[in-house]
N, C-alpha and C positions, 0 to 999 in steps of 0.2 A: 282204670281201676273202678271208677264210678259206674261204668257200663256193666262190668261184671257183677258188682254188688247189687245194682238195681235188678239185673236179670236173675240173680239168685233169690232175691226177695220175692220177685214175681213168681219164680218157679216154686217156692215154698207155698205161697198163697194158692197157686194153681194145683199143687199136690193136695192140699187140704180140701179145696173145692172138688177136685176130681174124686178123691177118696170118699168123702162124705156123700157127694152127689151120686157117684156110681153105686155106692152101697145102698143108698135110698132107692135108686131106680131098680136095683136088683131085688131088694126086698119087695118092691111093688109088683114086679113082673116075673119073678122066679116061680117055676112050677115045683121046685123042691119042697117037700113037706117035712122032711126029717130034721134038717139042720140049716134052715133058710138064713138065720141070723149069722151063723158062722160062715156060710158061703158068701153072704153079702159083705161081711167084714174083710175076709181074705181077698176077695176079688177087688174090692174097693182099694185096699191097701197095696196090693201087689200088681194090679192091672190098671185100673182107672187112674189111680193117683200118679204113678210114674209116667204114664202116657201124657196126662195133663201137665205134669211138671216139665217134661221135655218140650212139649209144644209151647208152654208158657215161657220157658227160658229162651227158646229160639225166637219167638215173636218179640219178646222184650229186648233181646240182644240186637235184633235187626232194627227195631224201632228206635232204640237208644243211639244207634250208630248214625242215624239220619241227622244231618246238620243242614242248616240253611246255606245258600250259596255265598253268604258274606262271612262265614265262620273261618277263622284263621287259627291254626295251631292245634 
């Protein structure tokens, strides 16, 4: 249970970082001149954010599952 909760918290943080970071990158490098802000917001929220959340969840779940050789239980 602790492993899942930790992974979900990391996934939420990764989503926020991916959404805002991806949106900022798109604002910087997009050639769209008509609705650059809308493009950045939607791509950040629906592409970069979910991809970062999935990667963050998988990495956190994998890392939280690692235990030392002396762990019992």
